[in-house]
C-alpha positions as CSV (number, residue, x, y, z in Angstrom):
1,M,0.0,0.0,0.0
2,N,2.5,2.5,1.2
3,D,5.0,1.6,-1.6
4,I,2.6,2.4,-4.3
5,Q,1.4,5.6,-2.5
6,G,4.9,6.7,-1.8
7,A,5.8,6.4,-5.5
8,N,3.1,8.9,-6.4
9,F,3.5,11.5,-3.7
10,S,6.5,12.3,-1.5
11,N,4.0,13.9,0.8
12,A,0.4,15.0,0.6
13,S,0.3,17.8,-1.9
14,Y,-2.4,20.0,-0.5
15,Q,-2.5,21.0,3.2
16,M,-6.2,21.6,4.1
17,K,-6.7,24.7,6.2
18,S,-9.6,25.6,8.4
19,N,-9.4,29.3,7.7
20,P,-11.7,31.6,9.6
21,F,-13.9,34.0,7.7
22,S,-11.6,36.9,6.9
23,L,-12.4,40.4,5.7
24,Q,-9.8,42.2,3.5
25,N,-9.5,45.9,3.4
26,G,-11.2,47.4,0.3
27,K,-13.1,44.2,-0.5
28,V,-16.7,44.6,-1.8
29,L,-19.3,42.3,-0.1
30,A,-22.9,41.6,-0.5
31,V,-24.4,41.7,3.0
32,S,-27.7,41.4,4.7
33,V,-28.3,43.6,7.8
34,N,-29.7,41.3,10.4
35,K,-30.2,43.9,13.2
36,L,-28.9,47.2,14.4
37,V,-27.2,47.0,17.8
38,G,-26.7,50.7,18.6
39,E,-23.9,53.3,18.4
40,G,-23.8,52.9,14.6
41,M,-23.1,49.2,14.8
42,A,-24.9,46.3,13.2
43,E,-24.9,42.5,12.9
44,V,-24.6,41.6,9.3
45,S,-24.1,38.4,7.4
46,S,-22.2,37.5,4.2
47,S,-21.6,34.2,2.5
48,G,-23.1,32.4,5.5
49,Q,-21.0,34.2,8.0
50,K,-22.2,36.7,10.7
51,F,-20.1,39.5,12.2
52,I,-20.5,42.9,13.9
53,A,-19.3,46.0,12.0
54,K,-19.6,49.8,12.2
55,L,-21.7,51.4,9.6
56,D,-20.3,54.4,7.8
57,A,-23.8,55.2,6.4
58,P,-27.3,54.6,7.8
59,L,-28.5,51.1,6.7
60,E,-31.9,49.4,7.5
61,A,-32.3,46.1,9.2
62,G,-33.7,43.4,6.9
63,K,-32.3,45.1,3.8
64,H,-29.5,44.0,1.5
65,Y,-26.5,46.0,0.3
66,L,-23.1,46.0,-1.5
67,V,-20.6,47.4,1.0
68,R,-16.9,48.1,1.0
69,V,-14.8,46.8,3.9
70,N,-12.7,49.4,5.8
71,Q,-10.4,47.8,8.3
72,S,-8.5,49.6,11.1
73,D,-6.5,48.3,13.9
74,D,-9.4,47.7,16.2
75,M,-12.5,47.9,14.1
76,I,-14.2,46.8,10.9
77,S,-16.4,49.4,9.2
78,L,-18.6,49.1,6.1
79,S,-19.2,51.9,3.6
80,L,-22.2,51.8,1.3
81,V,-21.6,51.0,-2.4
82,H,-25.1,50.1,-3.6
83,K,-28.5,49.1,-2.2
84,I,-29.8,45.9,-3.6
85,S,-33.4,46.4,-4.6
86,G,-36.1,43.9,-4.1
87,E,-35.7,40.6,-2.4
88,R,-32.2,39.3,-1.4
89,N,-32.1,36.5,-3.9
90,S,-29.1,35.3,-5.8
91,K,-30.1,36.9,-9.1
92,N,-30.5,40.4,-7.6
93,V,-27.2,40.1,-5.7
94,A,-25.4,38.7,-8.7
95,Q,-26.6,41.6,-10.9
96,A,-25.5,44.1,-8.3
97,L,-22.0,42.5,-8.0
98,I,-21.5,42.3,-11.7
99,Q,-22.6,45.9,-12.2
100,H,-20.1,47.2,-9.6
101,L,-17.2,44.8,-9.9
102,H,-17.1,44.0,-13.6
103,N,-15.8,46.4,-16.2
104,Q,-18.0,44.9,-18.9
105,P,-21.7,44.2,-19.0
106,G,-22.5,40.7,-17.9
107,D,-24.3,38.2,-20.1
108,K,-26.7,35.5,-19.1
109,V,-23.8,32.9,-18.7
110,L,-21.9,35.1,-16.3
111,L,-25.0,36.0,-14.4
112,N,-25.8,32.3,-13.9
113,A,-22.3,31.6,-12.9
114,V,-22.2,34.3,-10.3
115,M,-25.6,33.2,-9.0
116,E,-24.3,29.6,-8.6
117,L,-21.3,30.9,-6.6
118,I,-23.6,32.9,-4.3
119,N,-25.8,29.9,-3.8
120,H,-22.8,28.0,-2.6
121,K,-21.9,30.8,-0.2
122,I,-18.7,31.6,-2.0
123,P,-17.5,35.2,-1.6
124,V,-17.5,36.9,-5.0
125,T,-14.7,39.3,-5.8
126,R,-13.7,41.4,-8.8
127,E,-11.0,38.9,-9.6
128,L,-13.4,36.0,-9.4
129,I,-16.0,37.6,-11.7
130,Q,-13.3,38.4,-14.2
131,F,-12.0,34.8,-14.0
132,A,-15.4,33.4,-14.4
133,S,-16.1,35.6,-17.5
134,E,-12.9,34.3,-19.1
135,Q,-13.3,30.6,-18.3
136,I,-17.1,29.9,-18.4
137,N,-19.0,30.0,-21.6
138,T,-22.2,28.4,-23.1
139,G,-20.3,25.4,-24.4
140,N,-18.6,24.4,-21.1
141,M,-20.8,25.9,-18.4
142,K,-22.5,22.6,-17.5
143,S,-19.2,20.8,-16.9
144,R,-16.8,23.5,-15.9
145,L,-18.9,25.6,-13.4
146,P,-19.2,22.7,-10.8
147,V,-15.5,22.3,-11.1
148,L,-14.9,26.0,-10.4
149,V,-17.2,25.7,-7.4
150,D,-15.3,22.7,-6.0
151,M,-12.0,24.5,-6.6
152,L,-13.1,27.6,-4.6
153,K,-14.5,25.5,-1.8
154,A,-11.1,23.7,-1.5
155,Q,-9.4,27.2,-1.3
156,L,-7.2,26.3,-4.3
157,P,-5.5,29.2,-6.2
158,L,-7.6,31.0,-8.8
159,S,-5.6,29.7,-11.8
160,E,-6.5,28.5,-15.2
161,K,-4.1,25.6,-14.9
162,V,-5.7,24.5,-11.7
163,L,-9.2,24.7,-13.1
164,L,-8.2,22.8,-16.3
165,S,-6.4,20.1,-14.2
166,L,-9.4,19.6,-12.0
167,E,-11.6,19.5,-15.1
168,A,-9.3,17.0,-16.8
169,G,-9.5,14.7,-13.7
170,K,-13.3,14.6,-13.9
171,G,-13.6,14.5,-17.7
172,Q,-14.2,11.6,-20.0
173,D,-10.6,11.3,-21.2
174,T,-8.8,8.3,-19.9
175,F,-5.0,8.0,-19.3
176,S,-4.9,4.8,-21.4
177,G,-6.8,6.5,-24.3
178,L,-4.7,9.6,-24.3
179,L,-1.5,7.6,-24.1
180,N,-2.5,5.4,-27.0
181,S,-3.5,8.4,-29.1
182,L,-0.2,10.2,-28.3
183,L,1.8,7.1,-29.1
184,D,0.1,6.7,-32.4
185,R,0.7,10.4,-33.4
186,L,4.4,10.4,-32.3
187,T,5.1,7.2,-34.1
188,A,3.5,8.5,-37.3
189,S,5.4,11.7,-37.1
190,G,8.7,10.0,-36.3
191,S,9.3,12.4,-33.4
192,G,9.6,12.2,-29.6
193,H,11.5,9.0,-29.4
194,D,12.3,9.3,-25.7
195,T,8.6,9.9,-25.0
196,V,7.6,6.9,-27.1
197,N,9.9,4.7,-25.1
198,L,8.5,6.0,-21.8
199,I,5.0,5.4,-22.9
200,K,5.9,1.8,-24.0
201,K,7.4,1.2,-20.5
202,I,4.2,2.4,-18.9
203,Q,2.2,0.1,-21.2
204,N,4.3,-2.8,-20.2
205,P,4.6,-2.4,-16.4
206,L,5.9,-6.0,-16.0
207,Q,8.7,-5.5,-18.5
208,F,11.5,-5.4,-16.0
209,H,10.0,-8.3,-14.1
210,V,10.0,-10.4,-17.3
211,S,13.5,-9.3,-18.3
212,K,14.7,-10.3,-14.8
213,Q,13.0,-13.7,-15.1
214,V,14.6,-14.2,-18.6
215,A,18.0,-13.5,-17.1
216,V,17.4,-15.8,-14.1
217,K,16.2,-18.7,-16.3
218,A,19.1,-18.1,-18.7
219,M,21.6,-18.3,-15.9
220,G,20.0,-21.5,-14.5
221,N,20.0,-23.2,-17.9
222,A,23.5,-22.1,-18.8
223,M,24.9,-23.5,-15.5
224,N,22.8,-26.7,-15.6
225,Q,25.1,-29.5,-16.8
226,S,22.2,-31.8,-17.5
227,E,21.2,-29.5,-20.4
228,S,22.5,-30.1,-23.9
229,F,25.7,-28.2,-24.8
230,S,23.9,-26.2,-27.6
231,N,21.2,-25.1,-25.1
232,R,23.8,-24.1,-22.5
233,I,25.7,-22.1,-25.1
234,G,22.5,-20.4,-26.4
235,N,21.6,-19.3,-22.9
236,F,25.1,-18.1,-22.2
237,E,25.0,-16.0,-25.4
238,L,21.7,-14.6,-24.2
239,L,23.3,-13.6,-20.9
240,K,25.8,-11.6,-22.9
241,S,23.1,-9.8,-24.9
242,L,21.3,-9.0,-21.7
243,G,24.4,-7.4,-20.2
244,I,24.7,-9.9,-17.3
245,V,28.2,-10.9,-18.3
246,P,30.8,-9.2,-20.5
247,E,30.7,-9.8,-24.3
248,D,34.3,-11.2,-24.3
249,L,33.7,-13.8,-21.6
250,A,34.6,-17.3,-22.6
251,F,32.1,-20.1,-21.9
252,Q,34.6,-22.0,-19.8
253,R,34.9,-19.1,-17.4
254,M,31.1,-18.5,-17.1
255,N,30.7,-19.3,-13.4
256,E,33.6,-17.1,-12.5
257,G,32.4,-14.4,-14.8
258,L,28.9,-14.4,-13.2
259,K,30.3,-14.2,-9.7
260,N,32.6,-11.3,-10.7
261,S,29.8,-9.5,-12.5
262,F,27.4,-9.6,-9.6
263,S,30.1,-8.9,-7.0
264,S,31.1,-5.8,-9.0
265,A,27.5,-4.6,-9.4
266,L,26.8,-5.0,-5.6
267,I,30.0,-3.1,-4.7
268,Q,29.2,-0.3,-7.2
269,N,25.7,0.0,-5.7
270,N,27.1,0.4,-2.2
271,T,25.2,-2.7,-0.9
272,S,25.0,-2.5,2.9
273,L,25.8,-5.2,5.5
274,K,22.1,-5.3,6.4
275,Q,21.1,-6.0,2.8
276,L,23.6,-8.8,2.6
277,L,22.4,-10.2,5.9
278,D,18.8,-10.0,4.8
279,L,19.8,-11.8,1.5
280,M,21.4,-14.7,3.5
281,S,18.4,-14.8,5.9
282,N,16.1,-15.4,3.0
283,M,18.4,-18.1,1.6
284,K,18.6,-19.8,5.0
285,E,14.8,-19.9,5.3
286,M,14.5,-21.6,1.9
287,I,17.4,-24.0,2.6
288,A,15.7,-24.9,6.0
289,Q,12.6,-26.0,4.1
290,K,14.5,-28.3,1.7
291,D,17.5,-29.6,3.7
292,P,18.0,-28.4,7.3
293,K,21.3,-30.3,7.6
294,S,22.9,-27.8,5.2
295,L,22.3,-24.9,7.5
296,Q,25.8,-25.4,9.0
297,E,27.3,-24.0,5.8
298,I,25.4,-20.7,5.9
299,D,25.5,-20.0,9.7
300,P,29.2,-18.9,9.8
301,I,28.7,-16.4,7.0
302,M,25.6,-14.9,8.7
303,S,27.4,-14.8,12.1
304,K,30.3,-12.9,10.5
305,L,27.9,-10.4,8.8
306,A,25.9,-9.9,12.0
307,A,29.0,-9.2,14.0
308,E,30.3,-6.6,11.5
309,L,26.9,-5.0,11.5
310,S,26.8,-4.7,15.3
311,K,30.2,-3.0,15.3
312,G,29.0,-0.5,12.7
313,V,31.8,-1.2,10.3
314,A,31.4,-0.6,6.5
315,V,30.8,-3.6,4.2
316,D,34.0,-4.7,2.5
317,K,34.6,-6.2,-0.9
318,K,35.5,-9.6,0.6
319,S,32.1,-10.0,2.4
320,I,30.2,-9.2,-0.8
321,E,32.3,-11.7,-2.8
322,Q,31.8,-14.4,-0.1
323,V,28.0,-14.0,-0.2
324,V,27.8,-14.0,-4.0
325,K,30.0,-17.1,-4.2
326,F,27.9,-18.9,-1.7
327,I,24.7,-18.2,-3.6
328,F,26.1,-19.4,-6.9
329,E,27.7,-22.5,-5.5
330,S,25.4,-23.7,-2.6
331,G,22.3,-22.0,-4.1
332,V,22.5,-24.1,-7.3
333,K,23.1,-27.2,-5.2
334,Q,20.1,-26.5,-2.9
335,L,17.8,-25.6,-5.8
336,T,17.2,-22.1,-4.3
337,F,19.2,-20.3,-7.0
338,S,16.3,-18.9,-9.0
339,R,14.8,-16.9,-6.0
340,M,18.3,-15.8,-4.8
341,A,19.3,-14.7,-8.3
342,E,16.2,-12.5,-8.5
343,Q,17.2,-10.8,-5.2
344,L,20.8,-10.4,-6.5
345,I,19.5,-8.6,-9.6
346,D,17.3,-6.4,-7.3
347,L,20.5,-5.3,-5.5
348,M,22.5,-4.5,-8.7
349,G,21.5,-0.8,-8.7
350,D,19.3,1.3,-11.0
351,R,21.9,1.8,-13.7
352,R,22.5,-2.0,-14.2
353,K,18.8,-2.8,-13.9
354,Q,17.9,-0.2,-16.5
355,L,20.6,-1.7,-18.8
356,L,19.1,-5.1,-18.4
357,E,15.6,-3.8,-19.2
358,R,16.9,-1.8,-22.2
359,N,18.8,-4.8,-23.6
360,Y,15.7,-7.0,-23.1
361,M,13.6,-4.4,-25.1
362,N,16.2,-4.4,-27.9
363,L,16.0,-8.2,-28.1
364,L,12.2,-8.1,-28.0
365,S,12.2,-5.7,-31.0
366,K,14.8,-7.8,-32.8
367,W,13.0,-11.1,-32.5
368,D,9.3,-10.1,-32.1
369,T,8.7,-9.6,-35.8
370,G,9.3,-13.1,-37.0
371,L,10.6,-16.6,-36.0
372,P,14.3,-16.2,-35.1
373,T,16.8,-18.5,-36.8
374,S,19.7,-18.3,-34.3
375,N,19.9,-20.6,-31.3
376,E,20.0,-17.6,-28.9
377,G,16.9,-16.1,-30.6
378,K,14.9,-19.3,-30.3
379,I,15.8,-19.7,-26.6
380,F,14.9,-16.0,-25.9
381,T,11.5,-16.5,-27.7
382,M,10.8,-19.7,-25.8
383,L,11.8,-18.3,-22.4
384,T,9.7,-15.1,-22.9
385,A,6.6,-17.0,-24.0
386,G,6.9,-19.4,-21.0
387,I,7.3,-16.5,-18.6
388,D,4.3,-14.6,-20.0
389,A,2.2,-17.7,-19.6
390,E,3.3,-18.2,-16.0
391,L,2.5,-14.6,-15.1
392,T,-1.0,-14.9,-16.4
393,F,-1.7,-17.5,-13.7
394,N,1.0,-17.0,-11.1
395,L,1.7,-13.3,-10.8
396,R,2.7,-12.5,-7.2
397,G,1.2,-9.5,-5.5
398,E,4.6,-8.2,-4.5
399,D,5.8,-8.4,-8.1
400,L,2.8,-6.5,-9.3
401,G,3.2,-3.9,-6.5
402,Q,6.9,-3.3,-7.5
403,A,5.9,-3.0,-11.2
404,M,3.2,-0.5,-10.3
405,K,5.5,1.5,-8.1
406,K,8.1,1.7,-11.0
407,M,5.4,2.6,-13.5
408,L,4.2,5.5,-11.3
409,R,7.8,6.8,-10.9
410,T,8.1,6.7,-14.7
411,F,5.0,8.8,-15.0
412,G,6.5,11.5,-12.6
413,F,3.2,12.5,-11.0
414,N,5.2,14.3,-8.2
415,L,7.7,15.9,-10.5
416,E,7.1,19.5,-9.1
417,S,7.5,18.2,-5.5
418,Q,10.8,16.5,-6.4
419,L,12.2,19.5,-8.2
420,H,11.2,21.7,-5.3
421,S,12.8,19.5,-2.6
422,Q,15.8,18.3,-4.7
423,P,16.6,21.0,-7.3
424,Q,19.7,19.1,-8.4
425,I,17.9,16.0,-9.6
426,S,17.3,15.2,-13.2
427,A,13.6,14.8,-14.2
428,S,14.4,13.9,-17.8
429,T,13.5,10.2,-17.2
430,T,9.8,11.0,-16.3
431,L,7.0,11.1,-18.7
432,K,5.6,14.3,-17.2
433,E,8.8,16.2,-18.0
434,K,8.7,14.9,-21.6
435,L,5.1,15.8,-22.0
436,T,5.8,19.4,-20.8
437,Q,8.5,19.8,-23.4
438,L,6.1,18.4,-26.1
439,F,3.2,20.8,-25.4
440,L,5.6,23.8,-25.1
441,H,7.8,23.1,-28.2
442,H,6.4,20.4,-30.5
443,P,5.4,21.8,-34.0
444,G,2.3,19.5,-34.3
445,A,-0.9,21.1,-32.8
446,E,-2.5,17.7,-32.2
447,I,0.5,16.4,-30.3
448,R,0.7,19.6,-28.3
449,D,-2.9,19.2,-27.3
450,L,-2.7,15.6,-26.3
451,A,0.5,16.3,-24.3
452,E,-1.2,19.2,-22.4
453,R,-4.3,17.2,-21.7
454,L,-2.2,14.4,-20.2
455,V,-0.3,16.9,-18.0
456,M,-3.5,18.5,-16.8
457,K,-4.9,15.0,-16.0
458,M,-1.7,14.1,-14.1
459,N,-2.0,17.3,-12.0
460,H,-5.5,16.4,-10.8
461,P,-4.7,13.8,-8.0
462,A,-2.3,16.2,-6.2
463,L,-5.0,19.0,-6.2
464,V,-7.7,16.8,-4.7
465,S,-5.4,15.2,-2.1
466,W,-5.0,16.8,1.3
467,E,-3.5,16.4,4.7
468,Q,-5.0,17.7,7.9
469,S,-3.3,17.2,11.2
470,S,-2.4,13.5,11.2
471,I,-5.1,12.5,8.6
472,M,-4.2,11.9,5.0
473,N,-6.6,11.8,2.1
474,I,-4.7,10.8,-1.1
475,V,-6.2,10.3,-4.5
476,Q,-4.4,8.5,-7.3
477,Q,-5.4,8.0,-10.9
478,F,-3.3,5.9,-13.3
479,P,-3.6,3.4,-16.1
480,L,-2.9,-0.3,-15.7
481,Y,-1.9,-2.5,-18.6
482,L,-1.9,-6.2,-18.0
483,F,-2.2,-9.3,-20.2
484,G,-3.3,-7.4,-23.3
485,R,-6.0,-5.4,-21.4
486,H,-5.9,-1.9,-20.0
487,T,-8.0,0.2,-17.7
488,D,-7.8,3.4,-15.7
489,I,-7.8,3.0,-11.9
490,T,-8.8,5.6,-9.3
491,V,-7.8,4.9,-5.8
492,Q,-8.5,7.1,-2.7
493,W,-6.6,6.4,0.5
494,M,-7.9,7.8,3.8
495,G,-6.3,7.2,7.1
496,K,-4.0,8.3,9.9
497,E,-0.4,9.1,9.1
498,K,1.7,6.6,11.0
499,E,5.0,8.1,9.9
500,K,6.0,10.8,7.5
501,G,4.1,10.2,4.2
502,K,2.8,6.7,5.2
503,I,-0.8,5.7,6.0
504,D,-1.5,3.5,9.0
505,S,-2.4,0.2,7.3
506,D,-4.1,-1.1,10.5
507,H,-6.8,1.6,10.4
508,C,-7.8,3.1,7.1
509,R,-10.3,3.3,4.2
510,I,-9.5,2.8,0.6
511,L,-11.8,3.3,-2.4
512,F,-11.0,1.6,-5.8
513,Y,-12.8,2.9,-8.9
514,L,-12.3,0.6,-11.8
515,Q,-13.5,0.5,-15.5
516,L,-13.5,-3.2,-16.5
517,D,-14.1,-4.8,-19.8
518,R,-16.9,-7.1,-18.7
519,L,-18.0,-5.9,-15.3
520,K,-17.9,-2.2,-16.5
521,E,-17.9,0.4,-13.7
522,T,-17.0,-1.1,-10.4
523,L,-16.4,0.6,-7.0
524,V,-14.8,-1.2,-4.2
525,D,-15.0,0.3,-0.7
526,M,-12.5,-1.2,1.7
527,H,-12.6,-0.5,5.4
528,V,-9.7,-1.6,7.7
529,Q,-10.2,-1.5,11.5
530,N,-7.6,-3.2,13.7
531,R,-6.5,-5.2,10.6
532,V,-10.0,-6.5,10.1
533,I,-11.2,-5.8,6.5
534,S,-14.8,-5.3,5.3
535,L,-15.4,-4.9,1.6
536,S,-18.4,-3.4,-0.2
537,I,-18.5,-3.9,-4.0
538,W,-20.7,-1.6,-6.1
539,N,-21.7,-2.9,-9.5
540,E,-24.8,-2.8,-11.7
541,Q,-24.6,-6.4,-12.9
542,D,-26.5,-9.1,-11.2
543,S,-23.8,-11.7,-11.8
544,V,-21.2,-10.0,-9.7
545,N,-22.4,-11.5,-6.4
546,E,-22.2,-15.0,-7.9
547,Y,-18.7,-14.3,-9.3
548,S,-17.4,-12.9,-5.9
549,Q,-18.5,-15.8,-3.8
550,S,-16.1,-18.3,-5.4
551,L,-13.2,-15.9,-4.9
552,I,-13.8,-15.1,-1.2
553,P,-12.0,-18.2,0.2
554,A,-8.8,-17.4,-1.7
555,L,-9.0,-13.8,-0.7
556,K,-9.5,-14.7,2.9
557,E,-6.5,-17.1,2.9
558,S,-4.2,-14.5,1.2
559,L,-5.2,-11.8,3.7
560,Q,-4.5,-14.1,6.6
561,R,-1.0,-14.7,5.3
562,M,-0.5,-10.9,5.6
563,D,-2.0,-10.9,9.1
564,Y,-5.3,-9.4,8.0
565,Q,-8.8,-10.9,8.7
566,L,-11.6,-10.6,6.2
567,S,-14.9,-10.0,8.0
568,S,-17.4,-9.5,5.2
569,V,-17.8,-9.0,1.5
570,K,-21.1,-7.2,0.4
571,V,-22.1,-6.8,-3.2
572,K,-24.4,-3.7,-3.7
573,K,-26.3,-2.5,-6.7
574,P,-27.0,1.2,-7.1
575,D,-30.6,2.3,-6.9
576,N,-32.4,4.2,-9.7
577,Q,-31.4,7.6,-8.4
578,N,-27.6,7.0,-8.4
579,T,-25.0,5.7,-10.9
580,I,-21.8,4.2,-9.7
581,K,-19.9,7.3,-10.9
582,Q,-22.2,9.5,-8.8
583,I,-21.7,7.2,-5.8
584,R,-17.9,7.4,-6.3
585,E,-18.0,11.2,-6.6
586,Q,-20.1,11.5,-3.4
587,E,-17.7,9.3,-1.5
588,M,-14.6,11.0,-2.8
589,Q,-16.0,14.5,-2.0
590,N,-17.2,13.2,1.3
591,G,-13.7,12.4,2.4
592,S,-15.1,10.6,5.5
593,Y,-13.0,8.3,7.5
594,T,-13.9,6.8,10.9
595,G,-10.9,5.5,12.9
596,V,-10.6,4.0,16.3
597,D,-10.2,7.3,18.0
598,L,-11.3,9.8,15.4
599,K,-14.0,10.9,13.1
600,I,-14.0,13.6,10.5
């Protein structure tokens, strides 16, 4: 949970504030005089707020006026601007405000917009009327005006980019649809190669996982002496193409070359003693399940690492080489090599992992168009096909979580936050930075438009996320591509902040909004209390309840392994008054979360 959330936001982007009603000097307000309290003072109300002020001109109780605020050190006074004739309804107030605050005559669209703002008790200023006149028109009023109201209620800056970002988040465009369209246009124009590669990485979130599995299987096959010589040679050549071993390495020195390659990568990545100890602990656990008698070989190495860790000494080259050697020699013998090789690759460092993924992509492009004729190509195609088939049925949650985390980092949702906190970092590897460059500089109008719409949509989650005291409300929207299908996912996380930037996973609420091929719109409402989980699934199809019942036992068992208990799964169908999208918007705007000791 927190891994995925942390990849999106380094912290909650918007700090909610409970600002008291404030009166700025010179501001024009529409007020109602509730009662006169003597000595030139009156109780007045504006935008749902009551306050006492001095009157600079005689005003009548029960009447309605436009007044200007005059603020001194110890007193607020109101000077008359205009008396609002007739009843104090939103139309009369709006007409008066437009007349006195707007430089141009207001049309029906602007009048209706200002009336809507008044009905929502939003203070109307000269700047707000000007902004509304520029942004709201007949064509977009129905969709954009509610977004403007929400923006003002959330006390977000009065900015066109903020408004467009909020509108993009609520619009019909999907990330997957926009990405597909942009990829097609860039490919057709032969431009934006870096952007094309980043989009393809997002559309293949399991690409690194597959490339890692190809490398692991190729190592296992190449070292397996029961395999045919041609098969071992083909796998060895594949390891060279993937960048796991040097190009000039001879087959006879393969084992030595693999150990040197991984030792060098771990040293360059500044692998810590704790990471080495964790690696050996995992291996010990696997060996204990297969052959407990062999534990005597691993215990001395772990004892040495633990002693060095307790002394606080830095890891040395010899310790790394000893661990790598043990994994390659004892790991193969104990049939634990595949899992340990995966963990070794994870410790190689970003540069080496990116090289592995890039080399895998090059091989995929090379042999994806037709049946390969070389031994290496045939082995690569066979391994890739087998891994893809395994993933369809045996994809582990931790692998999917890591893939999603990496995909979100590739997107660069929190680009601005990163640049603000770490100005020295390079953002050139994120899609958001590439999209920004496209809509600023690309000559193609359609490509500029698609890039800007994507950036606006990427801004939306940060604008509707907030943090108040120790409570976090984080919204995420992203596409998910898996097994030839794709969908946009909206997730809202609500809960207490356990430590900086992390939600307490013992007590929280999570909303998942999914667009699925067969089940269509689906909303999953997940409540966690003391690690007890209750699920409510909203869907309009009658068959969902039947589908879900057969999956509950597996879900219950999986949650128990993570020390969670499933208490209930309820399938709900919306009534005639509400669609799932409306329910989702109500729940997301609600932002309600009930914890053990708190309620908002």
